[in-house]
VMD Tcl script that draws the C-alpha trace (Angstrom):
set ca {
  {0.03 0.05 -0.07}
  {2.86 2.28 0.38}
  {4.87 3.88 -2.45}
  {8.25 5.19 -1.47}
  {7.86 7.31 1.59}
  {4.26 8.17 0.58}
  {1.29 6.10 1.65}
  {-1.59 5.92 -0.78}
  {-5.04 6.61 0.66}
  {-7.05 3.18 0.82}
  {-9.90 4.88 -1.31}
  {-7.21 5.55 -4.02}
  {-5.77 1.91 -3.92}
  {-9.45 0.78 -4.12}
  {-9.84 2.81 -7.19}
  {-6.98 1.27 -8.94}
  {-8.56 -2.15 -8.86}
  {-12.13 -1.12 -9.75}
  {-13.00 0.17 -13.24}
  {-16.36 1.59 -11.95}
  {-14.60 3.75 -9.50}
  {-11.91 4.82 -12.13}
  {-14.99 5.83 -14.48}
  {-16.32 7.95 -11.72}
  {-13.17 9.45 -10.94}
  {-12.61 10.55 -14.52}
  {-16.18 11.82 -14.81}
  {-15.55 13.98 -11.81}
  {-12.24 15.22 -13.31}
  {-13.87 16.31 -16.32}
  {-16.87 17.99 -14.43}
  {-14.10 19.87 -12.24}
  {-12.13 21.02 -15.46}
  {-15.41 22.20 -17.07}
  {-16.28 24.14 -13.92}
  {-12.81 25.64 -13.70}
  {-13.15 26.82 -17.30}
  {-16.70 28.31 -16.76}
  {-15.36 30.17 -13.75}
  {-12.56 31.67 -15.91}
  {-15.17 32.97 -18.40}
  {-14.39 30.43 -21.09}
  {-17.39 30.51 -23.57}
  {-19.80 27.79 -22.72}
  {-19.81 26.55 -26.53}
  {-16.02 26.25 -26.37}
  {-16.50 24.03 -23.05}
  {-18.89 22.01 -24.86}
  {-16.69 21.39 -27.85}
  {-13.83 20.54 -25.38}
  {-15.97 18.07 -23.64}
  {-17.34 16.58 -26.93}
  {-21.11 17.23 -25.87}
  {-23.45 17.15 -28.96}
  {-26.07 19.08 -26.77}
  {-25.63 22.31 -25.09}
  {-28.09 21.03 -22.57}
  {-25.60 18.45 -21.58}
  {-22.95 21.02 -20.87}
  {-25.33 23.17 -18.97}
  {-26.17 20.11 -16.59}
  {-22.45 19.28 -16.19}
  {-22.03 22.75 -15.03}
  {-25.19 22.80 -13.03}
  {-26.31 26.21 -14.57}
  {-29.59 27.24 -15.47}
  {-30.81 29.61 -18.19}
  {-29.71 33.10 -17.37}
  {-28.75 36.41 -19.17}
  {-25.17 35.45 -18.46}
  {-25.61 31.91 -20.11}
  {-27.38 33.40 -23.04}
  {-24.54 35.83 -23.60}
  {-22.11 33.01 -23.61}
  {-24.29 30.76 -26.01}
  {-24.35 33.78 -28.47}
  {-20.61 34.33 -27.91}
  {-18.22 33.31 -30.72}
  {-16.72 29.84 -30.82}
  {-12.99 29.47 -30.46}
}
mol new
graphics top color blue
foreach p $ca { graphics top sphere $p radius 0.5 }
foreach p [lrange $ca 0 end-1] q [lrange $ca 1 end] { graphics top cylinder $p $q radius 0.2 }
display resetview
């Protein structure tokens, strides 16, 4: 369970042996990245493209944002 001087957290070790856990971790990482980009005012259409979402609604759900004036402005912003 230890690696060099550092000891891995039991949950991390468990994730290494369980594909379901790995999938959950990767999904959470994608969501974290999307949130990070959104907080830095990356246009939502760009985030949608980077995540590979076909539907803007999927990206909205990912970010946990509802329709708003700010969102409408981002939707209408030019793509990068």
